[in-house]
Each structure stands twice: as C-alpha cells, then as structure tokens.
SETIKOL-51412 format. One record per residue (C-alpha): residue number from 1; x, y, z. Coordinates in steps of 0.25 Angstrom, whole numbers, plus 5000, padded with zeros to 4 digits. Example, Ala and Ser with C-alpha at 12.3 -4.5 7.8 and 13.67 -1.06 7.14 Angstrom:
REM residues 2
<atom><n>1</n><u>5049</u><v>4982</v><w>5031</w></atom>
<atom><n>2</n><u>5055</u><v>4996</v><w>5029</w></atom>
REM end
This chain:
REM residues 249
<atom><n>1</n><u>5020</u><v>4918</v><w>5023</w></atom>
<atom><n>2</n><u>5015</u><v>4905</v><w>5029</w></atom>
<atom><n>3</n><u>5001</u><v>4911</v><w>5028</w></atom>
<atom><n>4</n><u>5003</u><v>4915</v><w>5013</w></atom>
<atom><n>5</n><u>5009</u><v>4900</v><w>5010</w></atom>
<atom><n>6</n><u>4996</u><v>4895</v><w>5017</w></atom>
<atom><n>7</n><u>4987</u><v>4903</v><w>5008</w></atom>
<atom><n>8</n><u>4994</u><v>4900</v><w>4995</w></atom>
<atom><n>9</n><u>4993</u><v>4885</v><w>4999</w></atom>
<atom><n>10</n><u>4978</u><v>4887</v><w>5003</w></atom>
<atom><n>11</n><u>4976</u><v>4894</v><w>4988</w></atom>
<atom><n>12</n><u>4981</u><v>4882</v><w>4982</w></atom>
<atom><n>13</n><u>4972</u><v>4873</v><w>4989</w></atom>
<atom><n>14</n><u>4961</u><v>4881</v><w>4983</w></atom>
<atom><n>15</n><u>4964</u><v>4876</v><w>4970</w></atom>
<atom><n>16</n><u>4959</u><v>4862</v><w>4974</w></atom>
<atom><n>17</n><u>4944</u><v>4861</v><w>4971</w></atom>
<atom><n>18</n><u>4937</u><v>4864</v><w>4984</w></atom>
<atom><n>19</n><u>4931</u><v>4850</v><w>4986</w></atom>
<atom><n>20</n><u>4935</u><v>4842</v><w>4998</w></atom>
<atom><n>21</n><u>4931</u><v>4827</v><w>4998</w></atom>
<atom><n>22</n><u>4932</u><v>4822</v><w>5012</w></atom>
<atom><n>23</n><u>4926</u><v>4808</v><w>5012</w></atom>
<atom><n>24</n><u>4912</u><v>4808</v><w>5006</w></atom>
<atom><n>25</n><u>4910</u><v>4823</v><w>5007</w></atom>
<atom><n>26</n><u>4914</u><v>4834</v><w>4997</w></atom>
<atom><n>27</n><u>4915</u><v>4849</v><w>5001</w></atom>
<atom><n>28</n><u>4919</u><v>4862</v><w>4996</w></atom>
<atom><n>29</n><u>4919</u><v>4877</v><w>5000</w></atom>
<atom><n>30</n><u>4915</u><v>4888</v><w>4991</w></atom>
<atom><n>31</n><u>4914</u><v>4903</v><w>4993</w></atom>
<atom><n>32</n><u>4907</u><v>4914</v><w>4985</w></atom>
<atom><n>33</n><u>4920</u><v>4921</v><w>4982</w></atom>
<atom><n>34</n><u>4934</u><v>4918</v><w>4985</w></atom>
<atom><n>35</n><u>4937</u><v>4934</v><w>4985</w></atom>
<atom><n>36</n><u>4931</u><v>4943</v><w>4996</w></atom>
<atom><n>37</n><u>4933</u><v>4957</v><w>5003</w></atom>
<atom><n>38</n><u>4937</u><v>4957</v><w>5018</w></atom>
<atom><n>39</n><u>4925</u><v>4954</v><w>5027</w></atom>
<atom><n>40</n><u>4916</u><v>4950</v><w>5016</w></atom>
<atom><n>41</n><u>4907</u><v>4938</v><w>5018</w></atom>
<atom><n>42</n><u>4910</u><v>4925</v><w>5009</w></atom>
<atom><n>43</n><u>4900</u><v>4914</v><w>5007</w></atom>
<atom><n>44</n><u>4905</u><v>4900</v><w>5009</w></atom>
<atom><n>45</n><u>4899</u><v>4888</v><w>5004</w></atom>
<atom><n>46</n><u>4902</u><v>4873</v><w>5007</w></atom>
<atom><n>47</n><u>4898</u><v>4862</v><w>4998</w></atom>
<atom><n>48</n><u>4897</u><v>4848</v><w>5002</w></atom>
<atom><n>49</n><u>4894</u><v>4834</v><w>4995</w></atom>
<atom><n>50</n><u>4893</u><v>4823</v><w>5004</w></atom>
<atom><n>51</n><u>4889</u><v>4808</v><w>5001</w></atom>
<atom><n>52</n><u>4876</u><v>4801</v><w>5007</w></atom>
<atom><n>53</n><u>4876</u><v>4800</v><w>5022</w></atom>
<atom><n>54</n><u>4887</u><v>4811</v><w>5025</w></atom>
<atom><n>55</n><u>4883</u><v>4822</v><w>5033</w></atom>
<atom><n>56</n><u>4890</u><v>4835</v><w>5035</w></atom>
<atom><n>57</n><u>4893</u><v>4844</v><w>5048</w></atom>
<atom><n>58</n><u>4895</u><v>4858</v><w>5049</w></atom>
<atom><n>59</n><u>4908</u><v>4863</v><w>5043</w></atom>
<atom><n>60</n><u>4921</u><v>4865</v><w>5050</w></atom>
<atom><n>61</n><u>4923</u><v>4881</v><w>5048</w></atom>
<atom><n>62</n><u>4936</u><v>4888</v><w>5048</w></atom>
<atom><n>63</n><u>4937</u><v>4896</v><w>5062</w></atom>
<atom><n>64</n><u>4935</u><v>4911</v><w>5061</w></atom>
<atom><n>65</n><u>4948</u><v>4920</v><w>5061</w></atom>
<atom><n>66</n><u>4953</u><v>4934</v><w>5058</w></atom>
<atom><n>67</n><u>4952</u><v>4930</v><w>5043</w></atom>
<atom><n>68</n><u>4940</u><v>4921</v><w>5041</w></atom>
<atom><n>69</n><u>4926</u><v>4922</v><w>5047</w></atom>
<atom><n>70</n><u>4914</u><v>4914</v><w>5045</w></atom>
<atom><n>71</n><u>4902</u><v>4922</v><w>5046</w></atom>
<atom><n>72</n><u>4891</u><v>4912</v><w>5044</w></atom>
<atom><n>73</n><u>4889</u><v>4897</v><w>5043</w></atom>
<atom><n>74</n><u>4877</u><v>4890</v><w>5037</w></atom>
<atom><n>75</n><u>4874</u><v>4875</v><w>5037</w></atom>
<atom><n>76</n><u>4874</u><v>4863</v><w>5027</w></atom>
<atom><n>77</n><u>4863</u><v>4863</v><w>5016</w></atom>
<atom><n>78</n><u>4861</u><v>4853</v><w>5005</w></atom>
<atom><n>79</n><u>4858</u><v>4857</v><w>4990</w></atom>
<atom><n>80</n><u>4849</u><v>4850</v><w>4982</w></atom>
<atom><n>81</n><u>4861</u><v>4843</v><w>4975</w></atom>
<atom><n>82</n><u>4865</u><v>4837</v><w>4989</w></atom>
<atom><n>83</n><u>4878</u><v>4847</v><w>4991</w></atom>
<atom><n>84</n><u>4878</u><v>4852</v><w>5005</w></atom>
<atom><n>85</n><u>4882</u><v>4866</v><w>5007</w></atom>
<atom><n>86</n><u>4886</u><v>4875</v><w>5019</w></atom>
<atom><n>87</n><u>4886</u><v>4890</v><w>5018</w></atom>
<atom><n>88</n><u>4895</u><v>4900</v><w>5026</w></atom>
<atom><n>89</n><u>4900</u><v>4914</v><w>5026</w></atom>
<atom><n>90</n><u>4913</u><v>4919</v><w>5029</w></atom>
<atom><n>91</n><u>4923</u><v>4932</v><w>5028</w></atom>
<atom><n>92</n><u>4937</u><v>4935</v><w>5029</w></atom>
<atom><n>93</n><u>4944</u><v>4946</v><w>5036</w></atom>
<atom><n>94</n><u>4958</u><v>4947</v><w>5030</w></atom>
<atom><n>95</n><u>4962</u><v>4950</v><w>5016</w></atom>
<atom><n>96</n><u>4970</u><v>4942</v><w>5006</w></atom>
<atom><n>97</n><u>4969</u><v>4927</v><w>5003</w></atom>
<atom><n>98</n><u>4962</u><v>4920</v><w>5014</w></atom>
<atom><n>99</n><u>4958</u><v>4906</v><w>5016</w></atom>
<atom><n>100</n><u>4945</u><v>4899</v><w>5021</w></atom>
<atom><n>101</n><u>4950</u><v>4886</v><w>5027</w></atom>
<atom><n>102</n><u>4944</u><v>4873</v><w>5023</w></atom>
<atom><n>103</n><u>4931</u><v>4870</v><w>5029</w></atom>
<atom><n>104</n><u>4928</u><v>4856</v><w>5035</w></atom>
<atom><n>105</n><u>4915</u><v>4848</v><w>5034</w></atom>
<atom><n>106</n><u>4913</u><v>4837</v><w>5043</w></atom>
<atom><n>107</n><u>4905</u><v>4825</v><w>5038</w></atom>
<atom><n>108</n><u>4900</u><v>4811</v><w>5042</w></atom>
<atom><n>109</n><u>4892</u><v>4800</v><w>5038</w></atom>
<atom><n>110</n><u>4894</u><v>4786</v><w>5031</w></atom>
<atom><n>111</n><u>4903</u><v>4783</v><w>5042</w></atom>
<atom><n>112</n><u>4912</u><v>4794</v><w>5038</w></atom>
<atom><n>113</n><u>4916</u><v>4807</v><w>5047</w></atom>
<atom><n>114</n><u>4925</u><v>4817</v><w>5040</w></atom>
<atom><n>115</n><u>4927</u><v>4832</v><w>5037</w></atom>
<atom><n>116</n><u>4928</u><v>4837</v><w>5023</w></atom>
<atom><n>117</n><u>4935</u><v>4850</v><w>5020</w></atom>
<atom><n>118</n><u>4934</u><v>4861</v><w>5010</w></atom>
<atom><n>119</n><u>4947</u><v>4868</v><w>5003</w></atom>
<atom><n>120</n><u>4951</u><v>4881</v><w>5008</w></atom>
<atom><n>121</n><u>4945</u><v>4894</v><w>5002</w></atom>
<atom><n>122</n><u>4955</u><v>4906</v><w>4998</w></atom>
<atom><n>123</n><u>4948</u><v>4920</v><w>4999</w></atom>
<atom><n>124</n><u>4954</u><v>4932</v><w>4994</w></atom>
<atom><n>125</n><u>4950</u><v>4943</v><w>5004</w></atom>
<atom><n>126</n><u>4951</u><v>4958</v><w>5000</w></atom>
<atom><n>127</n><u>4948</u><v>4972</v><w>5005</w></atom>
<atom><n>128</n><u>4937</u><v>4981</v><w>5000</w></atom>
<atom><n>129</n><u>4942</u><v>4987</v><w>4986</w></atom>
<atom><n>130</n><u>4938</u><v>5001</v><w>4990</w></atom>
<atom><n>131</n><u>4949</u><v>5002</v><w>5000</w></atom>
<atom><n>132</n><u>4960</u><v>4997</v><w>4991</w></atom>
<atom><n>133</n><u>4956</u><v>5004</v><w>4978</w></atom>
<atom><n>134</n><u>4965</u><v>5017</v><w>4974</w></atom>
<atom><n>135</n><u>4958</u><v>5026</v><w>4965</w></atom>
<atom><n>136</n><u>4964</u><v>5034</v><w>4954</w></atom>
<atom><n>137</n><u>4966</u><v>5049</v><w>4957</w></atom>
<atom><n>138</n><u>4956</u><v>5057</v><w>4950</w></atom>
<atom><n>139</n><u>4959</u><v>5069</v><w>4941</w></atom>
<atom><n>140</n><u>4957</u><v>5083</v><w>4946</w></atom>
<atom><n>141</n><u>4942</u><v>5087</v><w>4942</w></atom>
<atom><n>142</n><u>4943</u><v>5101</v><w>4936</w></atom>
<atom><n>143</n><u>4931</u><v>5110</v><w>4939</w></atom>
<atom><n>144</n><u>4925</u><v>5117</v><w>4927</w></atom>
<atom><n>145</n><u>4927</u><v>5132</v><w>4927</w></atom>
<atom><n>146</n><u>4917</u><v>5141</v><w>4934</w></atom>
<atom><n>147</n><u>4912</u><v>5155</v><w>4931</w></atom>
<atom><n>148</n><u>4921</u><v>5161</v><w>4942</w></atom>
<atom><n>149</n><u>4933</u><v>5157</v><w>4934</w></atom>
<atom><n>150</n><u>4928</u><v>5167</v><w>4924</w></atom>
<atom><n>151</n><u>4927</u><v>5179</v><w>4934</w></atom>
<atom><n>152</n><u>4941</u><v>5184</v><w>4937</w></atom>
<atom><n>153</n><u>4936</u><v>5197</v><w>4941</w></atom>
<atom><n>154</n><u>4928</u><v>5191</v><w>4952</w></atom>
<atom><n>155</n><u>4941</u><v>5184</v><w>4957</w></atom>
<atom><n>156</n><u>4948</u><v>5197</v><w>4957</w></atom>
<atom><n>157</n><u>4937</u><v>5203</v><w>4965</w></atom>
<atom><n>158</n><u>4938</u><v>5191</v><w>4974</w></atom>
<atom><n>159</n><u>4953</u><v>5193</v><w>4975</w></atom>
<atom><n>160</n><u>4952</u><v>5207</v><w>4979</w></atom>
<atom><n>161</n><u>4942</u><v>5203</v><w>4990</w></atom>
<atom><n>162</n><u>4950</u><v>5192</v><w>4995</w></atom>
<atom><n>163</n><u>4963</u><v>5202</v><w>4996</w></atom>
<atom><n>164</n><u>4954</u><v>5211</v><w>5004</w></atom>
<atom><n>165</n><u>4949</u><v>5200</v><w>5013</w></atom>
<atom><n>166</n><u>4963</u><v>5195</v><w>5016</w></atom>
<atom><n>167</n><u>4968</u><v>5209</v><w>5019</w></atom>
<atom><n>168</n><u>4956</u><v>5211</v><w>5029</w></atom>
<atom><n>169</n><u>4959</u><v>5197</v><w>5036</w></atom>
<atom><n>170</n><u>4974</u><v>5201</v><w>5037</w></atom>
<atom><n>171</n><u>4971</u><v>5213</v><w>5044</w></atom>
<atom><n>172</n><u>4960</u><v>5207</v><w>5053</w></atom>
<atom><n>173</n><u>4966</u><v>5192</v><w>5056</w></atom>
<atom><n>174</n><u>4956</u><v>5182</v><w>5060</w></atom>
<atom><n>175</n><u>4961</u><v>5170</v><w>5068</w></atom>
<atom><n>176</n><u>4952</u><v>5158</v><w>5064</w></atom>
<atom><n>177</n><u>4957</u><v>5144</v><w>5068</w></atom>
<atom><n>178</n><u>4953</u><v>5135</v><w>5058</w></atom>
<atom><n>179</n><u>4951</u><v>5121</v><w>5062</w></atom>
<atom><n>180</n><u>4955</u><v>5111</v><w>5050</w></atom>
<atom><n>181</n><u>4946</u><v>5099</v><w>5050</w></atom>
<atom><n>182</n><u>4955</u><v>5086</v><w>5051</w></atom>
<atom><n>183</n><u>4954</u><v>5078</v><w>5037</w></atom>
<atom><n>184</n><u>4945</u><v>5066</v><w>5037</w></atom>
<atom><n>185</n><u>4951</u><v>5053</v><w>5041</w></atom>
<atom><n>186</n><u>4953</u><v>5044</v><w>5030</w></atom>
<atom><n>187</n><u>4943</u><v>5033</v><w>5026</w></atom>
<atom><n>188</n><u>4946</u><v>5018</v><w>5031</w></atom>
<atom><n>189</n><u>4946</u><v>5013</v><w>5017</w></atom>
<atom><n>190</n><u>4956</u><v>5025</v><w>5014</w></atom>
<atom><n>191</n><u>4965</u><v>5021</v><w>5026</w></atom>
<atom><n>192</n><u>4965</u><v>5006</v><w>5022</w></atom>
<atom><n>193</n><u>4969</u><v>5010</v><w>5008</w></atom>
<atom><n>194</n><u>4981</u><v>5017</v><w>5012</w></atom>
<atom><n>195</n><u>4985</u><v>5006</v><w>5021</w></atom>
<atom><n>196</n><u>4983</u><v>4995</v><w>5010</w></atom>
<atom><n>197</n><u>4992</u><v>5004</v><w>5001</w></atom>
<atom><n>198</n><u>5003</u><v>5005</v><w>5011</w></atom>
<atom><n>199</n><u>5002</u><v>4990</v><w>5014</w></atom>
<atom><n>200</n><u>5003</u><v>4987</v><w>4999</w></atom>
<atom><n>201</n><u>5016</u><v>4995</v><w>4998</w></atom>
<atom><n>202</n><u>5022</u><v>4988</v><w>5009</w></atom>
<atom><n>203</n><u>5022</u><v>4975</v><w>5000</w></atom>
<atom><n>204</n><u>5022</u><v>4966</v><w>5012</w></atom>
<atom><n>205</n><u>5015</u><v>4955</v><w>5004</w></atom>
<atom><n>206</n><u>5026</u><v>4955</v><w>4994</w></atom>
<atom><n>207</n><u>5037</u><v>4955</v><w>5005</w></atom>
<atom><n>208</n><u>5031</u><v>4942</v><w>5011</w></atom>
<atom><n>209</n><u>5025</u><v>4950</v><w>5023</w></atom>
<atom><n>210</n><u>5011</u><v>4943</v><w>5022</w></atom>
<atom><n>211</n><u>5008</u><v>4943</v><w>5037</w></atom>
<atom><n>212</n><u>5012</u><v>4958</v><w>5038</w></atom>
<atom><n>213</n><u>5004</u><v>4961</v><w>5025</w></atom>
<atom><n>214</n><u>4992</u><v>4955</v><w>5031</w></atom>
<atom><n>215</n><u>4993</u><v>4961</v><w>5045</w></atom>
<atom><n>216</n><u>4994</u><v>4975</v><w>5039</w></atom>
<atom><n>217</n><u>4981</u><v>4972</v><w>5029</w></atom>
<atom><n>218</n><u>4973</u><v>4967</v><w>5041</w></atom>
<atom><n>219</n><u>4976</u><v>4979</v><w>5049</w></atom>
<atom><n>220</n><u>4972</u><v>4988</v><w>5037</w></atom>
<atom><n>221</n><u>4959</u><v>4980</v><w>5036</w></atom>
<atom><n>222</n><u>4956</u><v>4981</v><w>5051</w></atom>
<atom><n>223</n><u>4959</u><v>4997</v><w>5051</w></atom>
<atom><n>224</n><u>4949</u><v>4998</v><w>5039</w></atom>
<atom><n>225</n><u>4938</u><v>4990</v><w>5046</w></atom>
<atom><n>226</n><u>4940</u><v>4999</v><w>5058</w></atom>
<atom><n>227</n><u>4940</u><v>5012</v><w>5050</w></atom>
<atom><n>228</n><u>4929</u><v>5007</v><w>5041</w></atom>
<atom><n>229</n><u>4919</u><v>5001</v><w>5050</w></atom>
<atom><n>230</n><u>4923</u><v>5008</v><w>5064</w></atom>
<atom><n>231</n><u>4927</u><v>4996</v><w>5071</w></atom>
<atom><n>232</n><u>4938</u><v>4991</v><w>5080</w></atom>
<atom><n>233</n><u>4947</u><v>4983</v><w>5070</w></atom>
<atom><n>234</n><u>4961</u><v>4985</v><w>5073</w></atom>
<atom><n>235</n><u>4961</u><v>4980</v><w>5088</w></atom>
<atom><n>236</n><u>4949</u><v>4970</v><w>5086</w></atom>
<atom><n>237</n><u>4950</u><v>4955</v><w>5082</w></atom>
<atom><n>238</n><u>4944</u><v>4951</v><w>5068</w></atom>
<atom><n>239</n><u>4932</u><v>4945</v><w>5076</w></atom>
<atom><n>240</n><u>4930</u><v>4958</v><w>5083</w></atom>
<atom><n>241</n><u>4931</u><v>4966</v><w>5071</w></atom>
<atom><n>242</n><u>4920</u><v>4957</v><w>5064</w></atom>
<atom><n>243</n><u>4911</u><v>4959</v><w>5076</w></atom>
<atom><n>244</n><u>4912</u><v>4973</v><w>5075</w></atom>
<atom><n>245</n><u>4909</u><v>4972</v><w>5059</w></atom>
<atom><n>246</n><u>4896</u><v>4965</v><w>5062</w></atom>
<atom><n>247</n><u>4892</u><v>4974</v><w>5073</w></atom>
<atom><n>248</n><u>4892</u><v>4985</v><w>5063</w></atom>
<atom><n>249</n><u>4884</u><v>4978</v><w>5052</w></atom>
REM end
C-alpha cells in the first residue's frame, strides 16, 4: 500500500511542468515515449539552460536496480540556440507504472556551486500484446463435397472388405505395441497467457494485495523469459538475466 501511495504522489508531481530552476540553471528531462514494453529501450534527453559563466558537470544518475537500468550515457552537447543537451538510454524490467527518479545536474560558476534537479518521470511498462490477446473461436470450416460422397456402391464394397479383414485379424491376432508420442509442450507465450488469466481471476489488486500481485506478475515474466530465450531466469538476479540476454544478442 505504501508503494502504491508513493506512485500516486509521484504521478501528481508530473502535473507540474518538468522545469527545475536551481539558481541560474534551468533543467528538464524528456523521453521519446512514456509507454513502453518490458525490456524495450527508451531514449532520455536532458535539456539545460545556464547563465553566462556557469559550467555543468556530469549528471547524478539514479542507480540501476531490479526495475530501472541505464544502458548508455552520453555527454553534454551545445545546440546552436545555446541549450545544453545530454542523451541517455534506459530500460525497465517490471510491469505497471514505474518511476524514473529525479536526476541531479551539478553546476558551478559566478561564485555559485549547487545542483539542479529534474522532476520524476512516470513510465507505463507493459508485456508484449501477443502474449495477452485472446483470439475468438473460429467457426468450423466445412469441406466441399467430393466425388467419393456420390459413390455409395464403392462404400458398400469397402465395407465388405473391411468386415473380411476384421474377421481375418480376429482369427490371426497380431500383438503390436503402439507408442503414442507425447503431446508437444505448450509454447512460452501460451503458458504466460494462462498464468496471466489465472492471476487476473484472483483479483489481488482489487483486494489491496499489491505486493502479492507484483510478486506473481514478476514470476510469470521470469518464467516467460526462461522459456522464450532458454535462459536461467527463475534462480538468477536481474543483472544476471540481463547478462544472459546480452550474450544471446
């Protein structure tokens, strides 16, 4: 419940324009999209406007964790308008509404030394839609009539032959052990779909069991990654899972 209240509070913060004024420096953080699939790469851009004589240092980035991971960090560049930009790429490894914490930009000059902070960013992280979509049941396709449907005499002849074969095999039984091949295992996205439907039916979120809901959802995602990419996902940490995915790429 505390985690839910914190997220609501941070979402309210986003209603304030993403412009932080710290002394003589104005900064803001922008992303190309606030909606993403789990594991997708999102481009983040810091924009800063500084007074003459003010220099900026490298930003204070939030540390990587089980949910948020920064994949690449750039450097400060100056546009023709005088605006400073810093580009980075990050991803997220948990579904639902997740938060990118404020980013600090240290600056100094003109007798000042301080840090300007951006506002937090709220991200919506989703599972791939093909693992969640339920397709409608298709109608039975009826085959057109074939020539054999109009040959009852041949059917009668075939029935006589069949009866004769049955009698012959009944008098001369042949013991044949037939091995029935096992059915193919379900595909990873089919397993994940069934588990997601079962999780939705539990209505944990509606009962206020947010922690249990996220725990089961994370377990489903890890099982999907393990089956889909043939990696050890259930017993590994998030960092170890990411290392395995990078090696496969």
